[in-house]
C-alpha positions in Angstrom: 10.9 4.7 25.9 12.4 2.3 28.4 10.7 -0.9 27.5 11.2 0.0 23.7 14.9 0.1 24.5 14.9 -3.3 25.9 12.4 -5.1 23.3 15.9 -3.1 20.7 18.6 -4.1 22.8 17.2 -7.9 22.9 16.5 -8.0 19.6 19.8 -6.6 18.5 21.3 -9.4 20.3 19.5 -12.5 18.9 19.8 -10.9 16.0 23.6 -10.5 16.5 23.9 -14.1 17.6 22.0 -16.0 15.1 24.3 -14.1 12.1 27.4 -15.5 14.2 25.9 -18.7 14.1 26.0 -18.5 10.4 21.7 -18.5 10.9 19.5 -15.8 9.4 18.9 -12.8 11.7 15.1 -13.6 11.4 15.5 -16.8 13.6 16.9 -15.0 16.5 14.1 -12.5 16.0 11.3 -15.2 16.1 13.2 -16.6 19.4 13.5 -13.2 21.5 9.6 -12.7 21.1 9.1 -16.4 22.9 11.8 -15.8 25.1 10.5 -12.3 26.0 6.8 -13.4 26.9 8.4 -16.1 28.6 10.1 -13.9 30.9 6.9 -12.2 31.5 7.7 -8.5 29.5 4.8 -7.0 28.5 4.5 -6.7 24.7 4.7 -3.0 23.3 1.4 -1.4 22.8 2.3 -0.6 19.2 4.3 -3.7 18.5 0.8 -5.2 16.4 1.0 -1.7 14.3 4.6 -2.1 13.4 4.1 -5.6 12.1 1.0 -4.6 10.2 2.7 -1.8 8.6 6.0 -4.0 7.8 3.6 -6.6 6.2 1.5 -4.2 4.2 4.9 -2.5 2.6 5.9 -6.3 2.1 2.6 -6.8 -0.8 3.4 -3.5 -1.6 6.7 -4.1 -2.8 5.7 -7.6 -4.0 2.8 -5.9 -6.3 5.2 -3.5 -7.7 7.2 -6.5 -8.9 4.2 -8.9 -10.0 3.5 -9.4 -13.7 -0.4 -10.1 -13.1 -0.7 -12.3 -16.3 1.7 -14.7 -14.3 -1.6 -15.6 -11.7 -2.9 -17.0 -14.6 -0.4 -19.2 -15.7 -1.1 -22.9 -15.7 1.6 -23.5 -13.0 0.6 -21.3 -10.4 -2.8 -21.7 -10.2 -3.1 -25.8 -11.1 -0.5 -26.2 -8.2 -2.3 -23.7 -5.7 -5.4 -25.6 -6.1 -4.1 -28.7 -6.4 -1.7 -28.2 -3.2 -4.4 -27.0 -0.7 -6.6 -30.0 -1.4 -3.9 -32.5 -1.0 -2.7 -30.6 1.9 -5.8 -30.4 3.9 -6.7 -34.1 2.9 -3.1 -34.7 4.3 -3.1 -32.8 7.5 -6.6 -34.0 8.5 -5.6 -37.5 8.1 -2.5 -37.1 10.1 -4.4 -34.8 13.0 -6.8 -38.3 12.6 -4.4 -40.7 13.6 -2.9 -37.9 16.6 -6.3 -38.2 17.9 -6.7 -41.8 17.3 -3.5 -42.0 19.8 -5.3 -40.0 22.2 -3.8 -36.9 22.2 -5.6 -34.4 24.6 -6.3 -31.1 22.3 -7.4 -33.4 19.5 -10.4 -35.8 21.5 -14.0 -34.8 20.6 -13.3 -33.0 17.8 -15.0 -34.6 14.3 -13.5 -34.8 10.9 -14.8 -31.3 9.7 -12.9 -29.4 12.4 -9.6 -31.0 11.7 -9.8 -30.4 8.2 -10.3 -26.8 8.8 -6.9 -27.0 11.1 -5.8 -28.8 7.9 -6.9 -26.1 5.8 -5.0 -23.6 8.4 -1.6 -25.5 7.9 -1.9 -25.3 3.6 -0.8 -21.8 3.5 2.8 -21.2 2.9 4.4 -17.8 4.3 4.9 -15.1 2.1 7.2 -13.0 4.4 9.4 -15.8 5.1 9.8 -16.3 1.2 10.1 -13.4 0.1 12.7 -12.6 3.0 14.7 -15.5 1.8 14.5 -14.2 -2.0 15.9 -11.4 -1.2 18.5 -12.7 1.1 20.0 -15.0 -2.0 18.8 -12.0 -4.9 16.8 -14.4 -6.5 13.4 -12.5 -6.0 12.8 -12.4 -10.0 14.2 -15.5 -10.6 11.5 -17.6 -12.5 10.9 -20.3 -9.1 11.0 -17.4 -7.4 8.2 -15.9 -9.3 6.2 -18.9 -9.5 6.3 -19.3 -5.0 5.3 -15.9 -4.7 1.9 -16.1 -8.0 1.2 -19.7 -5.8 1.3 -17.3 -2.1 -0.7 -14.5 -3.8 -3.7 -17.0 -4.8 -3.4 -18.7 -1.2 -4.1 -15.0 0.4 -6.9 -14.9 -2.2 -8.1 -18.1 -0.5 -7.7 -16.7 2.8 -9.7 -13.6 2.3 -12.6 -15.8 0.8 -12.8 -18.2 3.9 -12.4 -14.9 6.0 -15.3 -13.6 4.6 -17.8 -16.3 4.4 -17.2 -17.3 7.6 -18.5 -14.5 9.2 -15.0 -13.3 10.2 -16.1 -10.5 8.4 -18.3 -9.5 5.8 -17.7 -7.4 2.9 -19.3 -3.8 2.6 -21.5 -3.4 -0.5 -19.3 -1.0 -1.4 -16.3 -3.4 -1.7 -16.6 -4.2 -5.3 -16.8 -0.7 -6.6 -13.9 0.8 -3.9 -12.0 -2.2 -5.7 -12.8 -1.2 -9.5 -12.3 2.6 -8.6 -8.9 1.5 -7.8 -8.0 1.8 -11.5 -8.4 5.1 -12.1 -7.0 5.8 -9.2 -3.7 4.1 -10.1 -3.9 5.8 -13.6 -4.2 9.2 -11.6 -1.3 8.1 -9.2 1.1 7.2 -12.5 0.0 10.8 -13.8 1.4 12.2 -10.1 4.7 10.1 -9.9 5.8 11.0 -13.2 6.1 14.5 -11.4 7.1 13.7 -8.0 11.0 14.6 -7.7 13.5 11.6 -6.5 14.3 11.0 -2.8 12.2 11.3 0.1 9.4 12.0 -2.1 9.3 9.0 -3.9 9.6 7.4 -0.3 6.6 8.9 0.8 4.5 8.6 -2.4 4.9 4.8 -2.0 3.8 5.0 1.8 0.7 7.0 1.0 -0.4 5.0 -2.2 -0.4 1.5 0.1 -2.0 2.8 3.0 -4.4 5.3 1.6 -6.3 3.6 -1.9 -4.2 0.6 -0.7 -4.8 -0.3 2.8 -7.3 2.0 4.2 -9.4 1.8 1.0 -10.0 -1.9 1.6 -10.4 -2.4 5.5 -12.9 0.5 5.5 -15.4 -2.1 3.2 -13.8 -5.6 5.3 -11.7 -6.6 3.3 -8.0 -7.3 4.4 -6.0 -4.3 4.1 -2.4 -5.1 3.3 -4.3 -7.1 0.2 -5.5 -3.5 -0.7 -1.9 -2.8 -0.5 -0.9 -5.9 -3.0 -3.4 -4.8 -5.5 -2.2 -1.1 -5.5 1.5 -2.4 -6.1 0.2 -4.9 -9.0 -1.9 -1.7 -10.6 1.6 0.6 -10.1 3.8 -2.3 -11.6 5.4 -1.6 -15.0 6.4 1.9 -14.1 9.8 3.0 -14.8 10.2 3.5 -11.8 8.5 1.2 -10.2 12.2 -0.8 -9.2 13.8 2.6 -7.7 10.9 2.8 -5.6 10.7 -0.7 -4.3 14.6 -0.3 -3.6 13.4 2.9 -1.5 11.6 1.5 0.5 13.3 -2.2 1.4 15.1 -1.0 4.6 12.1 0.5 5.7 10.1 -2.6 4.9 12.8 -5.0 6.4 12.7 -3.1 9.5 8.9 -2.9 10.2 9.1 -6.7 9.5 11.4 -7.5 12.5 8.4 -6.2 14.8 6.3 -9.0 12.7 8.3 -11.5 13.5 8.8 -10.8 17.5 5.0 -10.5 17.7 4.3 -14.0 16.9 6.1 -15.1 20.5 3.4 -12.8 22.4 0.5 -14.8 20.8 0.2 -16.9 24.1 2.3 -19.0 26.2 2.7 -22.3 25.0 1.3 -25.5 27.3 3.4 -28.6 27.4 0.5 -30.0 25.6 0.1 -27.1 22.6 3.8 -26.9 22.1 4.6 -30.6 21.8 1.4 -30.8 19.0 2.6 -27.3 17.3 6.1 -29.6 17.2 4.5 -32.7 15.9 2.7 -31.0 13.1 6.7 -30.1 11.5 6.5 -34.0 10.5 3.9 -32.7 7.9 6.2 -30.3 5.9 8.0 -33.0 4.4 4.3 -34.0 2.8 3.8 -30.3 1.6 7.2 -29.9 0.3 6.5 -32.7 -1.5 3.2 -32.0 -2.9 4.5 -29.1 -4.1 7.3 -30.5 -6.1 5.3 -33.0 -7.6 2.7 -30.8 -8.9 4.6 -28.4 -10.1 6.8 -31.1 -12.1 3.6 -31.9 -13.6 3.2 -28.3 -14.8 6.4 -29.6 -16.9 8.7 -27.8 -15.0 12.8 -28.8 -14.7 13.7 -30.2 -11.9 15.6 -27.0 -10.3 12.4 -24.9 -11.1 10.4 -27.5 -9.1 12.7 -28.4 -6.5 13.6 -25.1 -5.6 10.2 -23.6 -5.3 9.1 -26.6 -3.2 11.8 -26.1 -0.7 11.1 -22.7 -0.6 7.5 -23.2 0.2 8.0 -25.3 2.9 6.6 -23.3 5.7 3.8 -22.9 7.8 1.9 -18.9 7.3 1.1 -16.3 9.2 -2.1 -16.6 7.3 -2.5 -19.7 8.9 -2.8 -17.8 12.2 -5.2 -15.6 10.6 -7.6 -18.4 9.8 -7.0 -19.8 13.3 -8.0 -16.5 14.8 -11.1 -16.3 12.7 -12.3 -19.6 13.7 -11.6 -19.4 17.2 -13.8 -15.9 17.1 -16.1 -17.8 15.2 -16.1 -20.4 17.8 -14.9 -23.4 15.5 -11.8 -23.6 17.5 -10.6 -23.5 21.1 -8.5 -20.4 21.9 -5.1 -22.8 22.7 -5.3 -24.1 18.8 -4.0 -20.0 18.4 -0.8 -21.4 20.6 -0.1 -24.7 18.7 -0.5 -22.8 15.4 1.8 -20.2 16.6 4.4 -22.6 18.0 4.3 -24.5 14.3 4.5 -21.5 12.6 7.8 -20.1 14.1 9.7 -23.4 14.4 8.7 -24.0 10.7 10.5 -21.3 9.7 13.2 -22.3 11.7 13.1 -26.2 9.9 12.9 -24.3 6.8 15.7 -21.5 7.1 18.1 -24.8 7.6 16.0 -27.1 4.8 16.7 -23.8 2.4 20.6 -23.3 2.8 20.6 -27.3 1.9 18.3 -26.8 -1.8 21.3 -27.2 -3.6 22.3 -30.6 -2.1 18.4 -31.6 -1.9 18.3 -30.7 -5.8 21.4 -33.1 -6.6 19.7 -35.7 -4.2 16.1 -35.6 -6.5 18.1 -35.3 -9.9 18.8 -39.0 -8.8 15.6 -39.7 -8.7 12.9 -37.7 -10.7 12.9 -38.8 -14.6 14.4 -35.5 -16.9 11.6 -33.9 -19.4 12.4 -34.2 -22.9 13.7 -31.0 -24.5 10.7 -31.3 -26.6 8.4 -31.4 -23.9 9.2 -28.3 -21.0 7.4 -25.1 -20.2 8.2 -22.3 -22.7 10.0 -20.3 -20.2 12.3 -23.3 -19.4 13.3 -23.6 -23.0 17.3 -23.7 -24.2 18.3 -20.1 -24.7 20.8 -18.9 -27.4 23.0 -15.6 -27.4 22.6 -16.3 -31.3 25.5 -14.1 -32.9 26.2 -11.5 -30.3 29.4 -10.2 -29.2 28.2 -8.7 -26.5 25.9 -9.5 -23.8 24.7 -7.0 -20.9 22.6 -8.9 -18.2 20.5 -6.3 -16.7 19.0 -3.6 -18.4 18.0 -0.9 -16.3 19.4 2.1 -16.7 23.0 1.6 -16.5 22.6 -1.6 -18.7 20.8 0.3 -21.4 23.3 3.0 -21.0 25.9 0.1 -21.7 24.1 -1.2 -24.4 23.5 1.6 -26.0 27.9 2.4 -26.2 28.9 -0.7 -27.6 26.2 -0.7 -30.3 26.4 2.4 -31.2 30.0 3.8 -30.5 31.8 0.2 -31.3 29.3 -1.2 -33.6 29.0 -4.6 -31.6 26.0 -6.9 -32.6 24.4 -6.4 -28.7 21.7 -8.9 -26.8 20.2 -8.2 -23.5 19.0 -10.2 -20.8 16.3 -9.1 -18.3 14.2 -10.6 -15.5 11.0 -8.1 -16.1 8.6 -8.9 -18.4 7.0 -5.9 -18.6 10.8 -3.9 -19.6 11.7 -6.5 -22.1 8.3 -6.0 -24.2 8.9 -1.9 -23.8 12.7 -2.6 -25.1 12.1 -4.7 -28.1 9.3 -2.0 -28.6 12.4 0.3 -28.9 14.2 -1.8 -31.0 16.6 -3.7 -28.4 17.3 -7.0 -28.8 16.0 -8.5 -25.5 15.4 -12.3 -24.0 13.5 -12.5 -20.9 15.9 -14.7 -18.6 17.6 -14.3 -15.0 20.9 -14.6 -15.0 20.9 -14.7 -11.3 18.8 -18.2 -11.5 21.3 -21.2 -12.0 19.1 -23.1 -14.2 19.4 -19.9 -16.7 23.2 -21.4 -16.9 21.7 -25.1 -17.7 19.7 -23.8 -20.4 22.1 -21.8 -22.1 24.0 -22.5 -25.1 27.2 -22.0 -26.2 28.9 -18.5 -25.4 32.0 -18.8 -27.5 31.3 -16.0 -30.0 30.9 -13.2 -27.1 33.6 -11.1 -26.3 32.1 -9.1 -23.6 29.4 -9.5 -20.7 28.9 -6.9 -18.9 27.1 -7.5 -15.3 24.6 -4.9 -14.7 22.0 -6.2 -12.4 20.7 -4.2 -9.2 22.0 -6.4 -6.7 25.0 -7.4 -5.8 24.5 -10.7 -4.7 23.1 -11.4 -8.2 25.7 -10.1 -10.2 28.0 -12.1 -8.2 26.1 -15.2 -8.9 26.5 -14.7 -12.4 30.0 -14.1 -12.1 30.6 -17.1 -10.1 28.6 -18.9 -12.9 30.5 -17.1 -15.9 33.8 -17.8 -14.4 33.1 -21.5 -13.7 32.0 -22.4 -17.1 35.9 -21.2 -18.7 34.2 -18.2 -20.1 37.6 -16.6 -21.6 35.9 -13.0 -22.6 35.9 -9.9 -20.8 33.4 -9.6 -17.6 32.6 -6.7 -16.7 30.7 -5.7 -13.4 28.9 -2.5 -11.7 29.5 -2.5 -8.2 27.6 -0.1 -5.5 30.2 0.0 -2.9 33.7 -0.1 -2.6 34.0 -3.5 -0.6 32.4 -4.9 -3.6 35.0 -3.8 -5.9 37.6 -6.0 -4.4 35.6 -9.3 -3.9 34.1 -9.0 -7.6 37.6 -8.8 -8.8 38.8 -11.7 -6.5 36.0 -13.8 -7.9 37.6 -13.1 -12.1 35.7 -9.8 -13.1 38.4 -8.4 -15.3 36.6 -4.8 -15.3 34.7 -3.5 -12.3 33.2 -0.2 -12.2 32.1 2.1 -9.5 28.0 2.8 -9.9 29.0 6.2 -9.4 31.5 6.4 -11.9 28.8 7.0 -15.0 28.6 3.6 -14.9 26.4 3.0 -18.0 29.3 4.2 -20.8 32.1 3.8 -18.7 31.6 0.4 -18.1 31.2 -0.2 -21.4 34.4 1.8 -22.5 36.0 0.2 -19.9 35.2 -3.4 -21.1 35.6 -2.8 -25.0 39.6 -1.6 -24.2 40.6 -4.8 -22.4 39.6 -7.0 -24.9 42.6 -8.2 -26.7 44.1 -5.7 -28.8 40.8 -3.3 -27.9 37.9 -2.6 -30.5 
């Protein structure tokens, strides 16, 4: 217990120091792992278990929000394949040049071995990317969904590598187990509808992620956390998927702290391995540039290409896994694990600082990247029109649907819903509601938006305070002169939203949907 207390106290202090310096807490978690290892503190025996559980819940949560069709979109698979091939080539060439300069760890390695290291460096971190998206309330933005789709495809490539390299040969039962998840997921959906809210929902999520997900895949020689992702994808689209994801949010975040700390305990860096790990950071600009180039070739807007490219500019925990398999198969020396751990950890530090400047990078990129003609862009990036709507609801969850019904049925307004979840959009359209698929928390949404002059009321009912705040800032910056009504979850958010220009702010627990619609209607000039 005393060892755990040391870990918790040191982790809290490091996280607090990082946030005090206006840096993400995860940087503190990374550094404390290296510091404790350097000080000779023994790793907690269950730290790896906690880390694995955190990553498993992370992938399960991604699956709950993932549209399978997005993996088949050209911007995802073409970018993944193209980037992996080009990144391996660039990484191999870089390592070959460093070897020619006489770096000790690279002496005697052939091109095939250098290419293997380049392959390990070609992955981007799912854990890091999702954490950044969550912190900016952009997990469901278009560029965020594209980035996650690319990460899932990369994870599948890692699984294939581990299979063919002899890391772990899947059992002959792997195919029937994977196919058997379909009826299991159907049964899970049926059971889900009958489970009460509260802790039982959370237990159901844990059971599905760890049972038919992790345990089933692990038993037949497949990556367990990949199984959690697949189960999450099969459960996606359920009416309570969003609520379950939010319920597991805090638990997943706490467990992921163990993942970041565990990186520091992979090995003690020598001067040679540490310097080489730092030298590998020189490849990050090339990695980012390749992502941006390939996404731009898919006719995505500059903002989408640059934001996704910058977000993916880091090394991955899967690179560590690929390296460990290569070490176990005698393809690489054990010291490469330390090199990769230094590269991964420091890439998180560099990527954090770079992502904080992503808007500045975007402004610079717009000066040198040609704009795609409006008639020659990705269908998802076409201009958005509110048509003749007099009221717009941004976020069509339970509260948004209630506000939509109140403004439409009681006040007789033409109402338009804005929702970023494709499955929900389809379901609401089938019910006769007018809904467009877009993300109001995505800055590019406002660049694509046509005039809002005829809109009298905008209701911001998205599930995250950060998302509502982004949309509110965009509305006030555009000199919109109608009524802006916002849903707040906590009392301290009310003052923040009012200070930013909201006309009406309603607490989540005040019967928010109908109440916010009623107050917004009363706040219009002369009422409705």
